[in-house]
N, C-alpha and C positions, 0 to 999 in steps of 0.2 A: 377640392383642396387646392386645384391650380387656380380655380375662380379667385377663391377668399385668398390665395398669394397674391394676386393682381390685385384684389381690392385693398389690402394692405399699403400697397404701394402708391394708390390713389393721389391726387392732392388735397392739401387739407381743406378744400374747399368742399370737397365731398366728406364731409365729417360724418354724417348720420351712417354713411355707407361704411367707413372704416369703423367705427363704433359698432356696427353689426357684425363685422368680421372678427374684431377682437371679442366679442361677447361668444361667438360661436365657439371659436379655438378654443377660451378659457372653460367654457363648459365641456367640452370633447378630453381635454386633458384630465378631468377627475376620471378619465379610464384606467389611469395609473394608480387610482386608490382600490382599495380592495373592494368598496361598495360602489361604483360609478353612478352617474345621475342617469335618469330614464332617456334624456334627451340624446345619449350618446349613441350613434350606429352601431350596429353588430359587428362590422368587421373591425371597427377601432377597438370594440371591449376584447375582440377574440384576440389581436396582434397590438397591444398597446404601444409598447416600446416602439416598433418600425413607425406607425403613426404620428408617436409622440415626438420623434425625432424629426421628422418632415414639419409639424406644426411649429416645432421650436425653431427651426431654420427659417421658416416663413416670416416669424415676427421679426426678422432683423429689418424687414422692407420699413416696419413701422417707425423705428428708430433712426432712420436715414432722414437728416436735417432736409426741409424743402426751402429753396432759395425763394428769397422776394415775399416771404410770408411775414404777415403782421404780427404784433404781440399778441392778440386775442388768439388767434390760429395756433400760435405757438404753444400758448397755454392749454389749448385744447389739445393738442398732440401731446403735451406733457402728461394730462390726466389719463389718457387712453396707455401712456407708456407706464405709469404707475402703477394700472391695473394689471397689465402683464407681468411685470417684475413681482407684484404681491404674491400673482397666482404661483409663477415659477418658485418663489421662495416657500410658499405653504407645500405645493409638491414635493420640495426637496426634503423638507423636513417630515411629511408624513406618507409619501408612498413607500410601500414594500416590495413595488413589482419592478422598478427601476433596475437595469442592468449595466454592466461596466459602458457599453456603447452608447448608452443614452445617457449616461453620466457625463461622458467626453463630449458628446454633441452641446450639452447643457451649458459644459463649462466653456466650450469653444465658443457659442452662441453670446455668453455674456463677455467672454473675451473681445469678440468682434464688436459689440455694440459700444462697449468702453472705449476701443481703439476709434470707432467712427464719429463717437463725439466727443473724447477727449483730445485726441491726438492733434488735431488741429489747434491754431494759437487760441485763444480765450477771445471771445466778443459777447461782450456784455449783454444778459437777458437773451440771448439765443437759447435753443432748445439744448444744447451742450451745457453751459452755465446754468440752467434750471434744474437739469438732471445730473449733474457731474457728482454730487455728493451721494444720491440715489443708488445711482448704477454701481458705483464703487462697492458702498456698503453690502449691496446685493451679492457682487461678484465675490469679495472675501468671504461673508458669510456663508454663501452656498460652497464655495471651495473648502472651506473648512467641514462641511459636512458631506462633502464630498471624499477628504480624506479619511472619514470614519467609515463609509462605505466600500467604497473603491478608490483606493489611494492613487491620485493623478501620476500619470506615467511622467519619466524624466523631459520628453519632449514639450510636453503641457507646462511643467514646471518652469522650462526654459522660455516657452511663448510667454507665459506670465512675466518673467523678468524681463524680457527685451520690450515687451510692450510696456510695462509700468516705466521703464525708464524714457520712453516718449510722452510720457503724462506729467512728469515732474515739475512743470510749470504750472500745475492744478495745485492749489492749497490743499483741495479735500482730499488728495492722494496722501499727501503727508501725515494730515489728521488720521485717515482711516489707516495708514499704515502704523503710526504710534498706538491707536486704539487696538488693533490685533497685537501687536508685539507684546503689548501690555497683559494684554488678556491670557495670554500663551506662557508670557511669564511668571505670571501668578500660580499658572499650574505646573510650569517646570519647577519651582521652586519648591512647592509641596510635595513632589514626590523624589527630589534631590535631597532635601535637607531635613525633611519631616516636618510634623506639626510644632516641633518647638523653634522653628526657624520663624523671625517675624514676618507676619502676612503683608502682602502686596495688596493695599486696599484699594480697591479700583470700583464703579458704578455697577449697580447690579445688573444692567441690561449689557453691560460690557463683559461681565463676567460668563453671561449666558450665551455668548458667542462660540464659546468652546463645548461641542457637543457631549454629554455626559459619558457617552460610551466610548470615548476617544482613549486608547491608549497610550501607557507613558510612552513608548517608543515612538510613537505617531506623534504624540506632543514634543516631543524633541526634536524630530524631523520636521515637522511644521514650523516648530519655533525657529531653528536655524535658517529653514530656506526663506520664509517671510523676511527675517531678518537682512537679507541680501537682496531681496528681491526688487530694490529700488536702485541697486548700484551703489555706488560710493556717495554718502549723503552729502559730501563736501564738493561735487560736482556743481551744487546749487549756487554756489558761488562763483560758477563759471558761465557766463551768460553764453559763451560761445561754444560750449559742450551743451547745454540743454536745448538750445536752437537749432543743433546740429542735426534735424530730422527731414524727412520729406516733405510733412505737412508745411513745416515752417519755410523750407526751402520753396516750396510751391506758392506758399503765400508772397512771399518775396519777389517772385518771378510776376505774379500778377499783381500786384499791389504798387501804386503809383508814391505811395508815401513812406513804404518801408523799404530801403534800398539794399541793408544786411540784415539776415534773419535776427540777429543778436539784438536788433533795434526795435524791435516788436514792444509796445506799450505794455503788452500782457505780463513781458517779465521783469516788470517794476515789483511784482510780488515775491520774488526770489528771495531777497534779504528775509523775509518773514517764514518763506518757507525753510530756509536754512536754517534759522532758529529755531523753528518748531521741530525740524528733524533732528537736530543737536540735544534739543530739550528732554525727547524722546529716548534719544540713546544715554544721557544723563540719567533719566529716571530709571532706566534700566540696572546703570550701575550702581545705583543708590539701593534699589530692589537688592540685588547681590550682595549689597554691604552690610544690608539690615538697617539702614539708616531711615529714622522718620524723616521723609522729606518734607518739604513744604508743599503747597499747592502747585500742581502742572496746570497752568490754565492758557487757554489757546487764544489770547487778546494781543492787540498792538502797543500796549504799554510800552514796551521796550523799544519800540520804532519812534523816531521823530515824528512831527507832525505832518512832514512832507511826505514822508512816507505811507502813512495813513493815507493821505489822499492820493497817491499814486495807485494803491492796491483797491482791489475792487472785490468787496466780499460777496460771496454768492448769495443770490437773491433767493426769497422764500419759494419753495416749489408750490403749486396750486394746491395738493393733496398732500400734505406731509406724510411720512411714514408714522404709524401707530406708537413707536417708542422714538425715544431721544437716543440719536446715534452717536453724538462727539463723546467722549470720555473727556469731562471737565476736568476733574482733578484725581487725584491719586495719592496715598501716602502709605506708608509702611509703619505698621505699627503692632506690636508684640500682640500675638492672637488671644494670649490669656486675658491681656488687658481689655479687647474690644468685644470680646464674646458677650452677647447679649445687649449689646449697646445699639438702640435705635439709630436709623440713617440719620434723623437731625443731629442727633449727638456726635456723630463722625465729622460733621462740619468743623466742629472747634478742634478737633485733632488734627483735620488736614489743613486747618488754615495757618498761613505763615506765622512764624514766631515773633518775625520782624515787626508786625502791627502792633503787638503786644509792648514790645521794648520802645517803639516809638511814642506810644502815647505819654505825654508830659504830665505829671501830677502838678495840682495848683500849688503854687507856694503859699504854705501856712505862716501864720503869726510866729509858731514856734515848733520846735520839733516834739508834736503830739504824738499819740500813740498811732493815729492813722499813717502820718507819713513815715512811722516805724514799719507798718504792716505793707504799706505799699511798696518799701524798698525790698523787705523780705520777699514778696511776691513777685518782685521784678528780677530777684536775684533766683528765684525758683524757675521764672520763665525762660530764663536764659541756660538753663542745665541742658547740656546738648545731649541728644539721643545717644544711649551706648552703641557701638556696632555690635552686630552678631558675632559670637563667639566662635560659631560653627561656619563664618564666612569663606568664601574661595581663597586661595590666593591671591595676590596681586597679578603674579605673573599670568595666572588663568584668564583674569579679566582684562587685562591688558592684550593678551593673545585676541580676546573676542572685540573688543573694541578699541584697542590702542591705536591701530593704523589710522581709524578715522579720527580719533580725538586729536591725535598728535597733529594730522594733516591740518585739522580745522583751527588748533590753537596757533598754528604758525601762519595762516593767512595773511598777507600784508607785512610780513617780516623780512628781513634779510636771508631767511632759511630757505624762503621759498623763492630767491631770485638768484638761482643758479647755486646757492649752497648745498642741495641735494642732487644727488645722481639718480635716476631712475634705476632701480634694480629689479631682479626677475623674481627674486624671493618674497612670498606674500607676508612670512614673517619675519621682523628683521633679527639678525643674530650676529651682526658685526658693526663694528665703527670703524671707518676706513678715511684715513687723511690724506686729502686731497693736496698732492703737492704742487700743483700748478697755479694753487691759489693759497697765498701764504697763510698758514695756520688755519684754514679751513676747514671744518669737520664736515665729512661726507658720511650721511647713512642709508642705508638700503631701504628706502621707502620709495615705493612706486608712486607715480602722480604728483606733481607739483606745480602748481600755480607759474605757467610759465607763458601765459596769454599777456599780451601787450594791454596794459590798462587803457590805452587809447581806442582800443577797440571797442569797449563798452560805452555805454550812453552815461551821462553822468548821474543819473539816478541809480545805477547800479555801480557806483564806486566802493572801493574796498571798504571805506569808512562806514557805509551801510550794513556791514556784514560783522561790525565789532561786537553787537550782543550776542551772535550766534557764537562768536569766538570766545567770548566771557565765559559762556555757558560750558565749551570744552575744556577751557584752563581749569575751571572750576571743578569740573569732573575728574580731571588729573589729579588735582592736588587732593580731591577727597581719596582717592584710591590710593595714593601715595602715603597719606596720614594714616591709612588703615592697616599698615605695615606692623605683623607681629613682631615681638620679641623672635631674635633668630631666624626670622624667615629670609630668604633669599631673594633678591629681583636682579634681573638680567642686569649687567651692565649697561647694553645699549638703552634699555628703557630709562635708567639713571641717566645718560648720555642725553637722552632727547628731552626727558623732562628738564633737566638743569637747564639746557639750552633754549628751552622755550621759554622757562621762568625767566631767564636772564634778558632775552629779547624784547619780553613784554616790559620788565621792569626797566630797561635801558630806554626803551621808547618813552616810558613815564617821564625818565629823568630830562628828556629832551624837551618835553611838552610842558611839563612841570603843574600838571593838572590831574585829578583824580578821574580817570574814564574806567569803563565798565570792566575793563581786563584787570585792571590794578584793585578794584574792589572786589572782583570775585576771587583774585589771590588771595587777597588779605583775610577775607571772610571764610575761605575753607583751607586755609593752611595754620591755622592758630598752632596746631601742634607739630608743624613741620621740625623745627630745631630741637623739640622734646624727643624725637624717635631716633634710633639708631639706623638713619639713613647713612650709606656710605657716600664720604665727599660732599655731605650738605652744607659744610660750613663754607664752600667755594661762592655761596649764595650770599653771606652774610652781608658784605659790603653793598649789594644791590638792594637787600632789604631795608638796609639802614637808608639808602638814598630815596627809598619809596615811603619810608615812615617819616621822614623829614618833610614830605608834602603833606601827608594826610595830619599827622598830631598836633605841630604847633599853630596850624591854620583853624580858628575858633569859626570861622564863616565859610567852612569847607563847601565847595558846590559840588554835588555828584551828577554825573551823567545817568546813572542806574537808578529809576524810580522805585525798585522794588528791594534796595538795601537801604536800611534806614542809617543816618549818619551815627548815632549811638551805637548799633552793633558793628558798623564798619570802625569806630575808634576802638570801640572792646577788641575786637580782634586784632589791630593792631599793637594794642597794649600788651596781649597775649605774646605777641612775637618780640615785641621789645624786652618785657619781663624774661623770656626764655633766651635772651641774649646777655643780660647783664653780667652775668658770671664768667664769660668767656672771655675777656680780655686779660683778667687775671689769674683765669686758670691755664691759656696757652701762652701767655705772655710775649716773648719775641718770636713765637712761630710763627713763618710767613704763609699768606693767604693765596692758595694757588689760583692762577685764573682758567676759567674755562676756557676760554679764548685768547689769543695774545691782544693786549692793549696797548696802544700808541701812548697812552700815558704812563711817564715815568713813576709817579706816585701809585698806581694801581698797581704796577708790576713788582713792588716792593714793599707792598703793604704788609704788616703784621698786625695781630689780634690788638697788642697794648697800643698801638696808635688809634684804634676805635673807640678807646675808653672816654676821651674828652666830647666825643660826638654823641654816644650812648647817655652820657650824664647830663648834656645841656638839652638833648631829645627829652629826657626824662622830665628835666625841671621847668622846660617850655610845657612839655606836655599838661603837667598839673598846674600850670598858670593857668591854662584856657579851658579845662576841662570841666563841664558843667554836670555830668551824669553821676549820681553818686555811687553806684556800683563800681565805676570805671575810676573814681577819684580814690576809692579805698583800694583798688589793685596798685593805683600808682604810688600811694602812700606805703605800701606793703614793699614794692620796689624799691623804693628811695631808704627804707630803713635796710633793706637788704644790702645795697650799695655801699650805704655808709659804713656798716658791719662788715663786710667784704674788705674794703678799702682799711679801715682800721687793723683788722685782724692781721690783713697782708703787711704793711707798715710796721706792725709789731713783731711781725716774724723777720721781716728784713732787718730791722733795727738790732735783733740777736746776731743776724749773719755778718751785718756789716755796720757797727756801732758808730764808726766815725763818720756816718753822713749825716751831714747838719742840712736842714731845711733853709733854702734862700727865698721862702714866698715873702711878698711883700702885698701892701694893700691894692696896690694897681693890677697885679697878676694873680689876685685870689680867686677872681670871678672865672677867670681862664683856666685855673687850676684844677686838676681832678683828683688832689689828693683827698685824705680823709677828713682833714682840718678845712680845707675849702668846702668839700660836700656839707661837713657839719655846719657852718657858717650858712650858707645858701640854704640847707633844708631847714634850719632853725627859722630862718629869717623868711621863709615864703609859707612855710605853713603857719607860724604866728599869724602872718598878715593875712593869709586868706582866713584862717578859722576867726579871726576877729571881723572880717568884713563880710564874706560870702557863706560860711560854713556853719555858723552860729546857729541856723534854724533847722540845720539836719542834724539828727540825733545819730544818726548811725555814722555819717561822715566826721562828726564832733569827738565822738568816742575814738574813731579810728587815729583821728589828728592828735589827741591828748595821748593815745597810746605811744604813737610816734615820737611826740616829745619827751615822754617818759624814758622811751627806749633810748633818743639819743642822749639823755640826761647820764644813764648808766653806761655808755660808751665809753671805752678807754682810749682817748685819743691825747696822742703826744703833746701837741701844742694847743690846749684848751686856751679858747679866748675868754677871759674874766667878763670883758665888756658884753658879749653875746650872750655868756650865761646871765648877766643881770638881766639882759634886755628880754630874754626868755622868761624870766620869772616875773617880770614887770608885766608883758604881755598876756601870762595866763593869769595873773591877778585881775587885769583890764577884763578880760573874759568873765571869769567870775563876777565882778561888779555888774559887767554889761547884762548878765542873765538874771542876777538877783531881783536887778532894779527894772526888770521887765513887766509890763501891765500886767494885773490879775488874770484877765482871761488867758494869758497865754502860759501861765504856771500849769505844769502838768508833772505826772511822774518822771516823764522822759527828760522833760526840762530840769528837774532837779537831778537826775541821773548824771546829766552833763556835770552840773556842779560840782556834785560829789567826785566825778573823774578829774574835774579842774583841781581840785583840791589834793587829791591824791597826786596828779603831776607834780603840782608845786612842792609835795612832800618830796617826790624823786628828784626833784632838783636841788631841794636843800640837803638829803642826805649825800647824795653824789657830790656835791659842791659846798663842803660846811663853809669854806670862807666867805660865802655870800653873805652870812650873816655878820660877819666883821663889818660889811658895808651899811653905813646908817641908813642909806634912802631905801636900799633893799628891805633891810628890816622894818623900817617904818611902812613900807607897803603891804609886806606879808602882815603885820598884826594889824593892820587896818582892814586886810581883808578876813582875818581872824574874827574881829570885832564885828564886821558885818555878817559874818556866816553865823554867829553866837546869838548876836542880840537882833539882827535884822535891819540895822541900821547904823549907820557911820555917826560917831561925835563930830568930826568936820564932815557935813553933806557936801551937796552941791555947792558950787559957789553963791554967795549971797544968803546964805542960810546961815543962821545965828549956831555957833557952837554948842552941842549939849555934851552936859558932865555926863559922865557913864553912871554914875550914881542916880541921875536923874532920868534914865532911859527904861523903858519896860524891855522885857526879853519877848521878842516877836519874832522868832527866825523863820525864815522861809520853809524849812520844813525841819523835822526831828533828824532826818537823815543828813542833811546839810550842816545842821549844828553838830552831830556828832563827828563828821568830818572835818570841821572847821576846830572843833576841841583837840581831834588828832593831829592836825597841824599845830596847834598852839602846844602841845605837849613834844612834838619834835623841835620845835624852836627852842623851848625852855630847858629840855634836856640835852641840847646840842648833839641831838643824835647824828654818827658819823665823825664828831671832830674827835680824832684819836691823837694819842701821845706824840710829839717830837720824836725825831731819832735821837736827840740828846737825851732823853731821860723822859720819866714821867713828867706829867704835867697835870697840876689837881685844878679841877674846875668847879670845886665847892668852895664854900666861905662861911664866915659865923654871923653873917646877915640873916636876919628874921623879921616877922612881922613886926615886932616892937619897934626896930629901928626903922624901919619903913615907915612908920607911922610918924614918929619923932622928926621924920624930915618932910613930911607932909605941911601943908600950908593950915589943914584944918585943926593941926594938933595945937591946944590953946596951954601946954605945961602940966596938965593933970598927969596923976599917977596912972601907969596904964599896967594891966596883967596880959599874960600872954592871951588869956581866953577874950579880953575884950578887944586886944589889937585884931585878932584873928576874924572877930566877928564883922570888922570893916572892909575886909576883903571877901571877893565873890571867887570861888571855884567851881 
């Protein structure tokens, strides 16, 4: 055996000899099986554990990198290493003779070869680079099997943690760490919350990592220990911490190009490692919340092109393992839904909902049933997955992941530049005011970014870590938005969360662009202001500042490729709608600031002062919105704002009847009164209805419903001219839709025409004085004629006038004709015209058909009977 041990350490030029030594040991290790091979010597069969420990220790010589070898010989060495790893993997799964001492030797061997190959700085295409992913996956898989048979001792766990922290510059470590954590989390959720809890869906080969015989207590122990085995994931954004190892220092001392350990080019992968680590933590947060999460993929789309060039993806091994090792995606779906679904079908469940919403439907010539179905499908695809009713409390999740998520979300902000003092407690329980710095909050959070940015190379500037920071902020927003009614959250967590959001939103206010952090905050905080979060109203001014960057910009440029513009705007609209009622509800109540501001306006801000900004934001967003569902949400918000303001002014008039409005035309657009909102809403909706919404069924119906609602709203100073214009625009809309070419006519198109007739009825009933205006009456009767007969007597310019007696009745549809006749009845009966306050007013007269015929040009003086006169009229 000593000879074979020496043979394993020979130079790679003696490949045949090394291969034979490997073959001999791999044969002899079958002594650990119940039926060993015939070639195994008798002494080895009699005491298999003793000799197996020696053989496993000797294998270390094979994995030691040889200096000065070419690529071909390195590939040959990697092939032999794969053979040994497969053998040890098979032995760990199928041996029934291994004792505790042999298991410890096996784990120590795997730790040793991982440290030998992975601790040095990455050199592309060396044996460490080729075997990195494989040796890590075998280490973690065998470790889990060992936990089932003989749970590793605390010193072994400590060794695993300390060594793993020296491998954090390797991308494969973070990937394998995420893979094991998700597999353990899946089993943890199953026995903690039962089968009714939404199941965490991962790949089958990843689920197979957990041995079937592992007990629940063992799973819980392994889950917590593996979660902390790489230390603080936020250290991945600190190159000076990652490179502070003996191997990096040794490389810096012997290299002529690298002066400082943190300058090594292999550290350029740290931003991507940081992103993947935070994504893994965010994935576990979503699993505990029961959220059906979008795909978690290990790609570089979140990074810039320069980062892609700086990172070195691991090269392919000469002999890949028999199964796919990396967990490419996971999702949380209710187990009752996914039972019996084939794996191919799960791809659709785990795919991101963003891609569904970002697909634009082609513009149709008219609002056909296809566009209606497409709009309804898009509405269904955006239904957010409900949170699990049995989910843990927010405090519990924050106790587990909060320290890392808060620290990751605060990198590059003022909170990490001296705002936090290092504390000794691992779990925050207090908020202390630092009196040495005016108004600064100090939280008991260990570990802050205190390194000098000049020490890090330019490729590792703090801007490169924004994708990971955005993931952390998004996870925090999802946690706080999962708060149940009556649930309590520690004040220190509220303080940290609000401080973090405030810093992110204020950075955006300075840069005036939508970065990844802002996008993640908006997408994951749609219900932030709808929950009873203590003190959340402090964030309202900052949120409005952020929305003013996103909503009014028609050509918004996003830095995050994983979030669609439509979904971002939808989330922003949700936040806007949740703030519309605040100004008139809280009125002159002051908004407290989280940290003292130098601006006097900020320090004395009230809710009522925010109303003009909210109304302008709503109007501007509606002007540029192109998505049908977003448009309908904004129309609903606009109707709410007008009704809220009108009701408020009506109640205010009761309490203060002597207040007189001093609005003029010049300040009408800058005012936020009910009258001003009525005028702006009427003009904007009518204009967009005619120009861009007429081809979309659902948006047209929503706009017409809004106009009908505006007509019924009781506003003190109603502008007769605006009402007249509104009726004229609705009639123009009917004319345009009726004159569409025949291919564009459909049931949906006719539904919009019927809705427009009903909208015109609402305006005439609510404002009967419009019938006294000759121009309005002429316009309405022309449209009625068009609806009943299908054409006008006075057609398009240049066409001869057709007498009504000479026209054929060819209405657009019977539904349209009925709607037009209903409007005609409203006009003739003057519905809504009530007697004046001075007394009854007669609306009837002795005029009949006989007298009308005698005043017509066609009457030639003959005697008329009632029957003959009636026959000349069409009813």
